[in-house]
TIDOKOL-90897 format. One record per residue (C-alpha): x, y, z. Coordinates in steps of 0.001 Angstrom, whole numbers, plus 500000, padded with zeros to 6 digits. Example, Ala and Ser with C-alpha at 12.3 -4.5 7.8 and 13.67 -1.06 7.14 Angstrom:
2
512300495500507800 513670498940507140 
END
This chain:
96
488168466069551486 491355468597552023 493360465975553186 492625463806549783 493670467259547705 496486467770549923 497755464033549350 497240464342545428 498870467656545147 501845466240546897 501816463040544709 501474465176541538 503600468319542287 505370467945539105 502244467521536831 500735470512538394 503722472712538246 504295471502534245 500598472305533715 501040475518535132 504216476489533222 502405475008530006 499209477563530905 502087480406531193 503508479791528016 500478479344526173 499361482902527556 502532484451526616 502350482686522930 498914484134522503 499798487404523743 502774487593521389 500774486711518385 498057489342519501 500859492089519838 502237490908516445 498887491046514470 498416494401515922 501543495834515111 501114494517511434 497542495775510916 498918499159512286 501913499062509583 499293498017506760 497148500756507615 499849503263507496 501256502019504199 497442502129502488 497228505779503690 500698506643502373 499895504658499640 496765506522498819 498242509998498987 501380508931496897 498701507521494102 496971510828494026 499907512954494223 501227510989491176 497948511050489376 497755515033489774 501494515066488134 500620513150485416 497189515165484753 499860518103484664 501970516503482358 499131515619479850 497902519113479913 501301520237478894 501595517607476477 498283518679475008 499290522172474481 502378521223472763 500448519040470578 497833521706469614 500825524582469148 502748521970466695 499528521396464935 498661524917464198 502546524971463195 502165522117460533 499149523650459061 500715526889458687 504017525038456930 501586523159454839 499603525918453841 502559528106452938 504037525340450816 501058524152449130 499511528033448662 501265527998445084 500610524635443763 497203525834442224 498904528814440189 499922528076436477 503792528841436003 504437532179434834 
END
């Protein structure tokens, strides 16, 4: 049995070497793909985390701007009402 195996290995040495090299190449490719996918997932996770923090910060900034604009609208509205009241106050009086 061992004699047959040695004989077969001697006759097919190139084939065995080729198949061994193929196995190493496939293993290396699989390891490279796995490493790439892990790096890509890490990048996506980091971007999601940073993106969420950035979005929350922008939303808070927008909320502050909206609050300031609402205060300005109230101030302008009261000024307009005062101007209208002053301009229309004498409209109901008969001329002297």
